[in-house]
Chimera marker file (.cmm) of the C-alpha trace (Angstrom):
<marker_set name="trace">
<marker id="1" x="-2.403" y="24.448" z="-10.750" r="1" g="1" b="0" radius="0.5"/>
<marker id="2" x="-0.705" y="25.951" z="-7.742" r="1" g="1" b="0" radius="0.5"/>
<marker id="3" x="2.545" y="24.554" z="-6.385" r="1" g="1" b="0" radius="0.5"/>
<marker id="4" x="0.961" y="23.839" z="-2.997" r="1" g="1" b="0" radius="0.5"/>
<marker id="5" x="-1.707" y="21.697" z="-4.657" r="1" g="1" b="0" radius="0.5"/>
<marker id="6" x="0.923" y="19.692" z="-6.516" r="1" g="1" b="0" radius="0.5"/>
<marker id="7" x="2.974" y="19.277" z="-3.353" r="1" g="1" b="0" radius="0.5"/>
<marker id="8" x="-0.072" y="18.094" z="-1.407" r="1" g="1" b="0" radius="0.5"/>
<marker id="9" x="-0.912" y="15.582" z="-4.141" r="1" g="1" b="0" radius="0.5"/>
<marker id="10" x="2.668" y="14.272" z="-4.125" r="1" g="1" b="0" radius="0.5"/>
<marker id="11" x="2.596" y="13.810" z="-0.339" r="1" g="1" b="0" radius="0.5"/>
<marker id="12" x="-0.722" y="11.972" z="-0.563" r="1" g="1" b="0" radius="0.5"/>
<marker id="13" x="0.633" y="9.735" z="-3.327" r="1" g="1" b="0" radius="0.5"/>
<marker id="14" x="3.766" y="8.976" z="-1.286" r="1" g="1" b="0" radius="0.5"/>
<marker id="15" x="1.663" y="8.053" z="1.751" r="1" g="1" b="0" radius="0.5"/>
<marker id="16" x="-0.552" y="5.836" z="-0.407" r="1" g="1" b="0" radius="0.5"/>
<marker id="17" x="2.487" y="4.067" z="-1.887" r="1" g="1" b="0" radius="0.5"/>
<marker id="18" x="3.975" y="3.565" z="1.596" r="1" g="1" b="0" radius="0.5"/>
<marker id="19" x="0.684" y="2.113" z="2.826" r="1" g="1" b="0" radius="0.5"/>
<marker id="20" x="0.546" y="-0.221" z="-0.159" r="1" g="1" b="0" radius="0.5"/>
<marker id="21" x="4.150" y="-1.299" z="0.387" r="1" g="1" b="0" radius="0.5"/>
<marker id="22" x="3.226" y="-2.250" z="3.970" r="1" g="1" b="0" radius="0.5"/>
<marker id="23" x="-0.165" y="-3.862" z="3.302" r="1" g="1" b="0" radius="0.5"/>
<marker id="24" x="0.670" y="-5.816" z="0.146" r="1" g="1" b="0" radius="0.5"/>
<marker id="25" x="3.290" y="-8.135" z="1.744" r="1" g="1" b="0" radius="0.5"/>
<marker id="26" x="0.930" y="-8.701" z="4.682" r="1" g="1" b="0" radius="0.5"/>
<marker id="27" x="-1.870" y="-9.606" z="2.278" r="1" g="1" b="0" radius="0.5"/>
<marker id="28" x="0.406" y="-11.938" z="0.308" r="1" g="1" b="0" radius="0.5"/>
<marker id="29" x="1.648" y="-13.616" z="3.503" r="1" g="1" b="0" radius="0.5"/>
<marker id="30" x="-1.972" y="-14.027" z="4.634" r="1" g="1" b="0" radius="0.5"/>
<marker id="31" x="-2.899" y="-15.685" z="1.338" r="1" g="1" b="0" radius="0.5"/>
<marker id="32" x="0.085" y="-18.037" z="1.497" r="1" g="1" b="0" radius="0.5"/>
<marker id="33" x="-0.746" y="-19.005" z="5.099" r="1" g="1" b="0" radius="0.5"/>
<marker id="34" x="-4.360" y="-19.703" z="4.140" r="1" g="1" b="0" radius="0.5"/>
<marker id="35" x="-3.331" y="-21.817" z="1.162" r="1" g="1" b="0" radius="0.5"/>
<marker id="36" x="-1.101" y="-23.862" z="3.465" r="1" g="1" b="0" radius="0.5"/>
<marker id="37" x="-3.753" y="-24.405" z="6.141" r="1" g="1" b="0" radius="0.5"/>
<marker id="38" x="-6.700" y="-25.059" z="3.856" r="1" g="1" b="0" radius="0.5"/>
<marker id="39" x="-6.856" y="-28.488" z="2.213" r="1" g="1" b="0" radius="0.5"/>
<link id1="1" id2="2" r="1" g="1" b="0" radius="0.2"/>
<link id1="2" id2="3" r="1" g="1" b="0" radius="0.2"/>
<link id1="3" id2="4" r="1" g="1" b="0" radius="0.2"/>
<link id1="4" id2="5" r="1" g="1" b="0" radius="0.2"/>
<link id1="5" id2="6" r="1" g="1" b="0" radius="0.2"/>
<link id1="6" id2="7" r="1" g="1" b="0" radius="0.2"/>
<link id1="7" id2="8" r="1" g="1" b="0" radius="0.2"/>
<link id1="8" id2="9" r="1" g="1" b="0" radius="0.2"/>
<link id1="9" id2="10" r="1" g="1" b="0" radius="0.2"/>
<link id1="10" id2="11" r="1" g="1" b="0" radius="0.2"/>
<link id1="11" id2="12" r="1" g="1" b="0" radius="0.2"/>
<link id1="12" id2="13" r="1" g="1" b="0" radius="0.2"/>
<link id1="13" id2="14" r="1" g="1" b="0" radius="0.2"/>
<link id1="14" id2="15" r="1" g="1" b="0" radius="0.2"/>
<link id1="15" id2="16" r="1" g="1" b="0" radius="0.2"/>
<link id1="16" id2="17" r="1" g="1" b="0" radius="0.2"/>
<link id1="17" id2="18" r="1" g="1" b="0" radius="0.2"/>
<link id1="18" id2="19" r="1" g="1" b="0" radius="0.2"/>
<link id1="19" id2="20" r="1" g="1" b="0" radius="0.2"/>
<link id1="20" id2="21" r="1" g="1" b="0" radius="0.2"/>
<link id1="21" id2="22" r="1" g="1" b="0" radius="0.2"/>
<link id1="22" id2="23" r="1" g="1" b="0" radius="0.2"/>
<link id1="23" id2="24" r="1" g="1" b="0" radius="0.2"/>
<link id1="24" id2="25" r="1" g="1" b="0" radius="0.2"/>
<link id1="25" id2="26" r="1" g="1" b="0" radius="0.2"/>
<link id1="26" id2="27" r="1" g="1" b="0" radius="0.2"/>
<link id1="27" id2="28" r="1" g="1" b="0" radius="0.2"/>
<link id1="28" id2="29" r="1" g="1" b="0" radius="0.2"/>
<link id1="29" id2="30" r="1" g="1" b="0" radius="0.2"/>
<link id1="30" id2="31" r="1" g="1" b="0" radius="0.2"/>
<link id1="31" id2="32" r="1" g="1" b="0" radius="0.2"/>
<link id1="32" id2="33" r="1" g="1" b="0" radius="0.2"/>
<link id1="33" id2="34" r="1" g="1" b="0" radius="0.2"/>
<link id1="34" id2="35" r="1" g="1" b="0" radius="0.2"/>
<link id1="35" id2="36" r="1" g="1" b="0" radius="0.2"/>
<link id1="36" id2="37" r="1" g="1" b="0" radius="0.2"/>
<link id1="37" id2="38" r="1" g="1" b="0" radius="0.2"/>
<link id1="38" id2="39" r="1" g="1" b="0" radius="0.2"/>
</marker_set>
């Protein structure tokens, strides 16, 4: 494997982790809100 390929994969992984770190709390908050509002 070339270094550029590894670097590109690392950047993509970092972006994916950042996206997950943003979306997961939103999803959890959404679920909690729904569980409060629904009987």
